[in-house]
PAFI-831454 format. One line per field, with one value per residue (C-alpha): residue in three letters; x, y, z. Coordinates in nm, 2 decimals. Layout:
N
aa [ALA_...]
c1 [X_...]
c2 [Y_...]
c3 [Z_...]
END
This chain:
563
aa [UNK_UNK_UNK_UNK_UNK_UNK_UNK_UNK_UNK_UNK_UNK_UNK_UNK_UNK_UNK_UNK_UNK_UNK_UNK_UNK_UNK_UNK_UNK_UNK_UNK_UNK_UNK_UNK_UNK_UNK_UNK_UNK_UNK_UNK_UNK_UNK_UNK_UNK_UNK_UNK_UNK_UNK_UNK_UNK_UNK_UNK_UNK_UNK_UNK_UNK_UNK_UNK_UNK_UNK_UNK_UNK_UNK_UNK_UNK_UNK_UNK_UNK_UNK_UNK_UNK_UNK_UNK_UNK_UNK_UNK_UNK_UNK_UNK_UNK_UNK_UNK_UNK_UNK_UNK_UNK_UNK_UNK_UNK_UNK_UNK_UNK_UNK_UNK_UNK_UNK_UNK_UNK_UNK_UNK_UNK_UNK_UNK_UNK_UNK_UNK_UNK_UNK_UNK_UNK_UNK_UNK_UNK_UNK_UNK_UNK_UNK_UNK_UNK_UNK_UNK_UNK_UNK_UNK_UNK_UNK_UNK_UNK_UNK_UNK_UNK_UNK_UNK_UNK_UNK_UNK_UNK_UNK_UNK_UNK_UNK_UNK_UNK_UNK_UNK_UNK_UNK_UNK_UNK_UNK_UNK_UNK_UNK_UNK_UNK_UNK_UNK_UNK_UNK_UNK_UNK_UNK_UNK_UNK_UNK_UNK_UNK_UNK_UNK_UNK_UNK_UNK_UNK_UNK_UNK_UNK_UNK_UNK_UNK_UNK_UNK_UNK_UNK_UNK_UNK_UNK_UNK_UNK_UNK_UNK_UNK_UNK_UNK_UNK_UNK_UNK_UNK_UNK_UNK_UNK_UNK_UNK_UNK_UNK_UNK_UNK_UNK_UNK_UNK_UNK_UNK_UNK_UNK_UNK_UNK_UNK_UNK_UNK_UNK_UNK_UNK_UNK_UNK_UNK_UNK_UNK_UNK_UNK_UNK_UNK_UNK_UNK_UNK_UNK_UNK_UNK_UNK_UNK_UNK_UNK_UNK_UNK_UNK_UNK_UNK_UNK_UNK_UNK_UNK_UNK_UNK_UNK_UNK_UNK_UNK_UNK_UNK_UNK_UNK_UNK_UNK_UNK_UNK_UNK_UNK_UNK_UNK_UNK_UNK_UNK_UNK_UNK_UNK_UNK_UNK_UNK_UNK_UNK_UNK_UNK_UNK_UNK_UNK_UNK_UNK_UNK_UNK_UNK_UNK_UNK_UNK_UNK_UNK_UNK_UNK_UNK_UNK_UNK_UNK_UNK_UNK_UNK_UNK_UNK_UNK_UNK_UNK_UNK_UNK_UNK_UNK_UNK_UNK_UNK_UNK_UNK_UNK_UNK_UNK_UNK_UNK_UNK_UNK_UNK_UNK_UNK_UNK_UNK_UNK_UNK_UNK_UNK_UNK_UNK_UNK_UNK_UNK_UNK_UNK_UNK_UNK_UNK_UNK_UNK_UNK_UNK_UNK_UNK_UNK_UNK_UNK_UNK_UNK_UNK_UNK_UNK_UNK_UNK_UNK_UNK_UNK_UNK_UNK_UNK_UNK_UNK_UNK_UNK_UNK_UNK_UNK_UNK_UNK_UNK_UNK_UNK_UNK_UNK_UNK_UNK_UNK_UNK_UNK_UNK_UNK_UNK_UNK_UNK_UNK_UNK_UNK_UNK_UNK_UNK_UNK_UNK_UNK_UNK_UNK_UNK_UNK_UNK_UNK_UNK_UNK_UNK_UNK_UNK_UNK_UNK_UNK_UNK_UNK_UNK_UNK_UNK_UNK_UNK_UNK_UNK_UNK_UNK_UNK_UNK_UNK_UNK_UNK_UNK_UNK_UNK_UNK_UNK_UNK_UNK_UNK_UNK_UNK_UNK_UNK_UNK_UNK_UNK_UNK_UNK_UNK_UNK_UNK_UNK_UNK_UNK_UNK_UNK_UNK_UNK_UNK_UNK_UNK_UNK_UNK_UNK_UNK_UNK_UNK_UNK_UNK_UNK_UNK_UNK_UNK_UNK_UNK_UNK_UNK_UNK_UNK_UNK_UNK_UNK_UNK_UNK_UNK_UNK_UNK_UNK_UNK_UNK_UNK_UNK_UNK_UNK_UNK_UNK_UNK_UNK_UNK_UNK_UNK_UNK_UNK_UNK_UNK_UNK_UNK_UNK_UNK_UNK_UNK_UNK_UNK_UNK_UNK_UNK_UNK_UNK_UNK_UNK_UNK_UNK_UNK_UNK_UNK_UNK_UNK_UNK_UNK_UNK_UNK_UNK_UNK_UNK_UNK_UNK_UNK_UNK_UNK_UNK_UNK_UNK_UNK_UNK_UNK_UNK_UNK_UNK_UNK_UNK_UNK_UNK_UNK_UNK_UNK_UNK_UNK_UNK_UNK_UNK_UNK_UNK_UNK_UNK_UNK_UNK_UNK_UNK_UNK_UNK_UNK_UNK_UNK]
c1 [-0.02_0.13_0.16_0.30_0.63_0.42_0.22_0.48_0.62_0.28_0.23_0.57_0.47_0.13_0.32_0.60_0.29_0.42_0.15_0.32_0.56_0.68_0.78_0.75_0.64_0.83_0.83_1.07_0.83_0.50_0.39_0.45_0.22_-0.03_-0.06_-0.05_-0.31_-0.52_-0.43_-0.58_-0.34_-0.13_-0.05_0.15_0.27_0.36_0.63_0.79_1.14_1.31_1.56_1.26_1.08_1.38_1.45_1.08_1.12_1.42_1.23_0.99_1.22_1.39_1.09_0.96_1.20_1.04_1.16_1.06_1.02_1.06_0.97_1.19_1.19_1.49_1.82_1.76_1.50_1.73_1.99_1.79_1.71_2.12_2.15_1.91_2.06_2.42_2.23_2.08_2.37_2.59_2.31_2.23_1.91_1.64_1.52_1.45_1.43_1.29_1.37_1.28_1.53_1.49_1.41_1.65_1.72_1.87_2.06_2.41_2.29_2.26_1.88_1.67_1.69_1.95_2.25_2.40_2.19_2.34_2.65_2.62_2.44_2.66_2.89_2.61_2.36_2.43_2.34_2.16_1.96_1.93_1.66_1.64_1.46_1.08_1.10_1.33_1.19_0.99_1.35_1.46_1.21_1.23_1.59_1.57_1.36_1.58_1.87_1.74_1.66_1.90_2.23_2.34_2.06_2.09_1.93_1.90_1.83_1.63_1.67_1.37_1.34_1.05_1.00_1.07_0.74_0.50_0.64_0.43_0.59_0.53_0.48_0.63_0.67_0.98_0.85_1.26_1.57_1.90_2.20_2.49_2.75_2.53_2.53_2.54_2.63_2.40_2.50_2.81_3.10_3.02_3.42_3.44_3.15_3.29_3.60_3.43_3.27_3.58_3.72_3.44_3.49_3.85_3.86_3.82_3.72_3.51_3.27_2.98_3.01_2.62_2.60_2.34_2.38_2.15_1.85_1.89_1.88_1.60_1.83_1.78_1.55_1.82_2.12_1.94_1.90_2.28_2.41_2.21_2.26_2.68_2.68_2.90_2.88_2.79_2.80_2.59_2.68_2.46_2.26_2.22_2.06_1.75_1.90_1.96_1.65_1.81_1.82_1.96_2.23_2.48_2.43_2.71_2.59_2.70_3.03_3.26_3.31_3.02_2.99_2.94_3.30_3.23_3.17_3.49_3.70_3.52_3.65_4.01_4.04_3.85_4.08_3.80_3.55_3.25_3.16_2.80_2.72_2.91_3.12_3.44_3.32_3.61_3.37_3.38_3.76_3.93_4.28_4.33_4.66_4.55_4.18_4.16_4.51_4.49_4.20_4.14_3.86_3.51_3.34_3.01_2.88_2.68_2.92_3.25_3.41_3.34_3.50_3.88_3.84_3.92_4.09_4.27_3.99_4.07_3.77_3.58_3.27_3.03_2.67_2.33_2.33_2.05_2.14_2.46_2.33_2.10_2.41_2.64_2.33_2.35_2.70_2.71_2.48_2.67_3.07_2.95_2.98_2.85_3.01_3.32_3.28_3.17_3.48_3.47_3.11_3.22_3.50_3.23_2.94_3.25_3.34_2.99_2.99_3.26_3.16_2.80_2.67_2.52_2.42_2.48_2.08_1.92_1.61_1.76_1.80_1.62_1.93_1.89_1.97_1.65_1.43_1.48_1.46_1.15_1.03_1.13_0.97_0.64_0.62_0.90_0.84_0.52_0.73_0.94_1.28_1.36_1.69_1.81_2.19_2.44_2.41_2.06_2.12_2.40_2.20_1.91_2.14_2.28_1.95_1.65_1.51_1.53_1.37_1.32_1.49_1.39_1.28_1.54_1.59_1.88_2.14_2.45_2.76_2.64_2.50_2.26_2.08_1.78_1.69_1.47_1.18_1.06_1.21_0.98_0.71_0.80_0.83_0.47_0.29_0.49_0.40_0.12_0.01_0.31_0.32_0.63_0.89_1.18_1.44_1.57_1.81_1.74_2.01_1.84_1.50_1.48_1.63_1.34_1.11_0.89_0.78_0.55_0.35_0.34_0.26_0.02_-0.17_-0.14_-0.26_0.08_0.09_0.46_0.60_0.88_1.09_1.38_1.65_1.68_2.00_2.06_2.34_2.52_2.54_2.79_3.00_3.03_3.10_3.40_3.50_3.49_3.73_3.97_3.96_3.99_3.61_3.62_3.24_3.29_2.95_2.79_2.56_2.19_2.09_1.84_1.58_1.24_0.96_0.89_0.52_0.40_0.58_0.39_0.09_0.14_0.16_-0.14_0.03_0.04_0.31_0.44_0.74_0.88_1.12_1.03_1.08_0.68_0.54_0.74_0.52_0.22_0.33_0.43_0.08_-0.13_0.09_0.01_-0.36_-0.40_-0.29_-0.15_0.14_0.31_0.66_0.75_0.99_1.18_1.46_1.77_2.07_2.31_2.65_2.61_2.85_2.79_3.07_3.24_3.41_3.64_3.85_3.86_4.17_4.20_4.18_3.85_4.03_4.12_3.82_3.78_3.44_3.40_3.45_3.63_3.58]
c2 [-0.01_0.34_0.58_0.88_0.97_1.04_0.75_0.47_0.56_0.52_0.24_0.08_0.13_-0.03_-0.38_-0.37_-0.32_0.00_0.09_0.45_0.68_1.01_1.32_1.69_1.82_2.07_2.17_1.97_1.67_1.83_1.61_1.29_1.47_1.47_1.17_1.08_1.27_1.08_0.74_0.58_0.26_0.40_0.66_1.00_1.11_1.48_1.57_1.94_1.90_1.66_1.51_1.41_1.20_1.01_0.94_0.87_0.60_0.50_0.39_0.23_0.01_-0.07_-0.17_-0.37_-0.52_-0.36_-0.11_0.27_0.51_0.89_1.18_1.52_1.80_1.93_2.17_2.20_1.95_1.70_1.86_1.84_1.48_1.39_1.35_1.09_0.91_0.85_0.74_0.49_0.40_0.36_0.14_-0.04_0.02_-0.06_0.26_0.42_0.78_0.92_1.29_1.55_1.70_1.99_1.89_1.75_2.07_2.24_2.02_2.18_2.49_2.64_2.60_2.72_2.45_2.26_2.04_1.72_1.54_1.21_1.34_1.40_1.10_0.87_0.80_0.82_0.49_0.13_0.29_0.58_0.69_0.99_0.89_0.99_0.79_0.75_0.40_0.29_0.46_0.08_-0.15_0.15_0.11_-0.22_-0.29_0.03_-0.18_-0.52_-0.36_-0.20_-0.50_-0.76_-0.87_-0.64_-0.38_0.02_0.31_0.37_0.72_0.75_1.13_1.16_1.51_1.69_1.68_1.28_1.26_1.41_1.18_0.88_0.60_0.22_0.05_-0.33_-0.37_-0.67_-0.95_-1.06_-0.88_-1.02_-0.77_-0.95_-0.73_-0.79_-1.14_-1.17_-1.49_-1.59_-1.98_-1.99_-2.23_-2.53_-2.59_-2.28_-2.37_-2.69_-2.53_-2.27_-2.55_-2.72_-2.39_-2.36_-2.72_-2.61_-2.30_-2.30_-1.92_-1.86_-1.57_-1.45_-1.12_-1.03_-0.74_-0.58_-0.82_-1.04_-0.79_-0.71_-1.07_-1.15_-1.48_-1.35_-1.67_-1.93_-1.70_-1.82_-2.16_-2.13_-1.96_-2.17_-2.49_-2.43_-2.23_-2.00_-1.65_-1.39_-1.02_-0.73_-0.42_-0.11_-0.24_-0.62_-0.48_-0.73_-1.01_-1.23_-1.13_-0.92_-1.20_-1.43_-1.61_-1.65_-1.23_-1.04_-0.69_-0.45_-0.44_-0.14_0.23_0.23_-0.17_-0.37_-0.49_-0.83_-0.80_-0.56_-0.84_-1.14_-0.98_-0.90_-1.28_-1.49_-1.71_-1.70_-1.48_-1.55_-1.24_-1.28_-1.00_-0.74_-0.49_-0.45_-0.05_0.17_0.20_-0.11_-0.24_0.07_0.05_-0.22_-0.33_-0.42_-0.56_-0.92_-1.02_-1.37_-1.46_-1.65_-1.49_-1.63_-1.36_-1.39_-1.13_-1.11_-0.86_-0.96_-0.60_-0.61_-0.91_-0.85_-0.45_-0.35_-0.67_-1.01_-1.31_-1.66_-1.83_-1.55_-1.64_-1.49_-1.57_-1.41_-1.48_-1.67_-1.94_-1.94_-2.03_-2.26_-2.48_-2.42_-2.59_-2.93_-2.90_-2.81_-3.04_-3.33_-3.16_-2.91_-2.99_-2.71_-2.81_-2.72_-2.36_-2.39_-2.24_-1.97_-1.89_-1.85_-1.62_-1.39_-1.39_-1.32_-1.01_-0.92_-0.96_-0.75_-0.47_-0.50_-0.21_-0.04_0.34_0.56_0.61_0.91_1.06_1.41_1.42_1.21_0.99_0.96_0.57_0.54_0.66_0.43_0.14_0.27_0.30_-0.10_-0.18_-0.06_-0.10_-0.33_-0.54_-0.34_-0.05_-0.03_0.21_0.47_0.74_1.02_1.06_1.12_1.04_0.88_0.70_0.51_0.47_0.33_0.11_-0.02_-0.03_-0.08_-0.46_-0.55_-0.87_-0.89_-0.79_-0.44_-0.31_-0.06_0.19_0.44_0.61_0.35_0.46_0.76_0.87_1.14_1.38_1.45_1.11_0.97_1.17_1.15_0.76_0.70_0.83_0.61_0.31_0.38_0.39_0.02_-0.12_0.03_-0.23_-0.13_0.18_0.36_0.53_0.80_0.92_1.23_1.51_1.87_1.94_1.69_1.70_2.08_1.95_1.81_1.95_2.09_1.68_1.78_1.90_1.59_1.38_1.57_1.61_1.24_1.14_0.91_0.91_0.91_0.93_1.15_1.12_1.43_1.36_1.72_1.80_2.14_2.02_1.85_1.62_1.40_1.65_1.82_1.47_1.42_1.80_1.70_1.43_1.52_1.92_2.01_2.15_2.39_2.40_2.57_2.58_2.31_2.46_2.49_2.70_2.89_2.63_2.66_2.59_2.22_2.19_2.54_2.46_2.12_2.25_2.48_2.19_2.03_1.78_1.67_1.81_1.73_1.83_1.60_1.69_1.43_1.10_1.01_1.26_0.99_0.68_0.92_1.18_0.86_0.65_0.97_0.96_0.62_0.65_1.00_0.77_1.13_1.24_1.31_1.49_1.40_1.69_1.50_1.75_1.46_1.53_1.78_1.63_1.25_1.07_0.73_0.49_0.25_0.41_0.33_0.68_0.72_0.51_0.30_-0.05_-0.24_-0.36_-0.05_0.10_0.38_0.23_0.57_0.91_1.09_1.47]
c3 [-0.03_-0.07_0.25_0.35_0.56_0.83_0.79_0.73_1.08_1.23_1.08_1.21_1.57_1.53_1.34_1.64_1.91_2.06_2.30_2.44_2.29_2.45_2.30_2.22_1.92_1.60_1.30_1.14_1.28_1.25_0.98_1.21_1.48_1.22_1.18_1.57_1.63_1.39_1.54_1.83_1.96_2.12_2.39_2.36_2.64_2.61_2.84_2.87_2.80_2.52_2.79_2.99_2.66_2.62_2.98_3.03_2.68_2.84_3.22_3.01_2.84_3.16_3.35_3.09_2.88_2.59_2.32_2.45_2.17_2.19_1.95_1.90_1.67_1.46_1.57_2.01_2.00_1.93_2.12_2.43_2.34_2.33_2.74_2.73_2.42_2.59_2.91_2.73_2.53_2.87_3.02_2.70_2.72_2.40_2.26_1.93_1.97_1.59_1.50_1.23_1.03_0.80_0.43_0.23_-0.01_0.29_0.49_0.47_0.48_0.87_0.83_1.12_1.36_1.16_1.33_1.18_1.40_1.28_1.29_1.72_1.79_1.58_1.97_2.19_1.97_1.89_1.54_1.35_1.04_0.82_0.56_0.23_0.03_0.20_0.00_0.26_0.55_0.62_0.64_0.84_1.10_1.09_1.12_1.40_1.64_1.55_1.63_1.93_2.13_1.98_2.07_2.34_2.36_2.34_2.14_1.77_1.64_1.32_1.17_0.94_0.73_0.65_0.30_0.35_0.60_0.34_0.07_-0.08_-0.09_-0.11_0.23_0.28_0.62_0.65_0.86_0.92_0.94_0.77_0.84_0.66_0.95_1.18_1.36_1.74_1.89_2.08_2.20_2.40_2.27_2.41_2.51_2.66_2.90_2.98_3.06_3.34_3.48_3.56_3.69_3.92_4.04_4.11_4.23_4.63_4.65_4.36_4.35_4.10_3.98_3.83_3.59_3.47_3.14_3.34_3.32_2.96_2.88_3.11_3.27_3.66_3.74_3.62_3.76_4.10_4.02_3.91_4.24_4.45_4.31_4.32_4.67_4.49_4.68_4.48_4.45_4.25_4.05_4.07_3.72_3.87_4.19_4.25_4.02_4.36_4.63_4.90_5.21_4.94_5.19_4.90_4.83_4.94_4.83_4.58_4.53_4.40_4.48_4.79_4.78_5.11_5.26_5.23_4.89_4.80_4.99_4.84_4.48_4.62_4.82_4.49_4.31_4.03_3.92_3.70_3.58_3.42_3.20_3.35_3.20_3.44_3.50_3.66_3.96_4.01_3.93_4.13_4.05_3.81_3.88_4.23_4.09_4.17_4.13_4.27_4.06_3.72_3.56_3.34_3.12_2.96_2.77_2.41_2.34_2.27_2.24_2.62_2.69_2.80_2.70_3.11_3.23_3.08_3.06_3.09_2.97_2.76_2.66_2.38_2.42_2.54_2.90_2.90_2.68_2.83_3.18_3.02_2.87_3.20_3.44_3.38_3.36_3.70_3.86_3.72_3.83_4.11_4.48_4.69_5.05_4.87_4.94_5.30_5.45_5.20_5.24_5.60_5.54_5.36_5.67_5.93_5.72_5.69_6.03_6.14_5.92_5.82_5.62_5.83_5.97_6.32_6.34_6.50_6.69_6.66_6.27_5.97_5.81_5.48_5.47_5.76_5.52_5.26_5.47_5.61_5.25_5.21_5.48_5.37_5.02_4.98_4.64_4.53_4.41_4.16_4.24_4.04_4.15_4.02_4.07_4.40_4.73_4.74_4.43_4.63_4.99_4.74_4.59_4.95_5.16_4.98_4.98_4.65_4.50_4.17_3.79_3.66_4.00_4.06_3.76_3.80_3.55_3.61_3.32_3.26_3.59_3.44_3.71_3.62_3.52_3.78_3.74_3.38_3.44_3.70_3.43_3.17_3.39_3.53_3.20_3.14_3.49_3.58_3.84_4.05_4.28_4.11_4.36_4.28_4.55_4.42_4.55_4.63_4.34_4.08_4.13_3.98_3.70_3.53_3.79_3.49_3.42_3.69_3.45_3.27_3.54_3.62_3.27_3.19_3.57_3.66_4.03_4.04_4.40_4.46_4.79_4.79_5.01_5.13_5.21_5.07_4.92_4.57_4.86_4.66_4.53_4.84_5.06_4.82_4.92_5.25_5.19_4.98_4.91_5.29_5.33_5.07_4.95_4.62_4.45_4.61_4.90_4.80_5.11_4.87_4.75_4.69_4.90_4.72_4.86_4.76_4.42_4.37_4.49_4.18_3.94_4.04_4.29_4.64_4.86_5.18_5.40_5.65_5.93_6.20_6.18_6.30_6.01_5.71_5.71_5.72_5.44_5.20_5.29_5.16_4.88_4.83_4.85_4.67_4.37_4.23_4.19_4.48_4.60_4.96_5.10_5.35_5.56_5.63_5.82_5.59_5.64_5.62_5.41_5.15_5.31_5.28_4.99_4.74_4.70_4.28_4.19_4.48_4.57_4.69_4.96_5.12_5.18_5.40_5.61_5.85_5.85_6.14_6.15]
END
């Protein structure tokens, strides 16, 4: 059938089963928005900023495992979206951003609202396209969804000139896609897997190093089975929180810069690291020359370029984690005896007892860690949790009782302040049966505060809990530890009244200054079923501990801070 380019975009979304999109219109993409107006099979959420539209699509994708979709216009509309693309790229999140572009004849003339969107997006997308022929658009749209969700997932950008959206062409949407230069390896090499299982059998102090690839591949249940049967202790990265239940006796917490003592010591003293889907991020490894000095390393990842990129790997296995763990399980059942590792487990339990993940609570001031723990006690697995970036993010990773994958939505690789609230909006559209709570700081929340209007208008009942210390908290912490308390441009004593601000948008606002008022505010926010802000005044100078200083070693953590 013959359709305009704009109609092709809408028809492709229909064929891909897209139910929700996020975006912000403008001149170059107006033809597409005219078709959005005419259709009735997906919902368009009008955000109040293009960055928020992409973060919302990202949050939707992280919460559901489906491809998130966002529309933006050309020029500043697209450049506003770049932060969202980079955020998704760093964390391997499948989204598609469709941008309008000036007509083909005007490209390269510095036309009104023209930028080289494809050139700009190339470093922060898995793939991108500039559509020059309307007849190529159906295949490009099909490829975009395939590339975004297959292999190592990631964002794909499609830039469509305005004249292409108006042209008429033949709409033939491919049933299947085959790209000769893009053939992800899904099944692991059987010989390598046998060698890895043998290494696990021979090891005395093995550790599972669980990464975000487990979540992307949907392998969490199989990983739980593998960990449980083998009895091998496990640690999680920030992106893998919830792969194992928080109360799993074999889980020794998160590792890395703000990881638990037991987790970091486990990585430092292990003789075998079984890395399932991490990328050996610098916040995890610390000083590379001292990282896991005594360990052989098994690394399973679908992206061959990730294996050996940061650390030397002894047993590389390229493949989809779900498939590889399925291949591992029968061999593990046959070869591995859990009892062999009891002494190792006992050592790690002792480390956990010596330096448990804890904080010094107070009745005088509200501790931010207490707010997160109390929230977890009240809502637990009923809520999906998002965060912005900073101290509150690390405390959430440390103290919230995560019980399933995709429960924790946070910007790991890029560390994007302003991510949490729009991501929570996207997550809520994806998992409407769940509560969605965003933990933020008083610095982060203001970066996309305009999305209160989006949430109110679209009736998306996200709860924002602001851990308000009137500081850019994490930067202030570094200034305390390493810059002799020179608090350069981190004091946020001048802040808005968040309760009045919420009220002005038509949202609910609560201010909490005493511990006994927090539960009431949270329960009222839940029962109200509307977007809410709970502004919690917390200890201004609380620090995130443990901490491995930048460039330091995992086994040399700062466990306390004495003024």
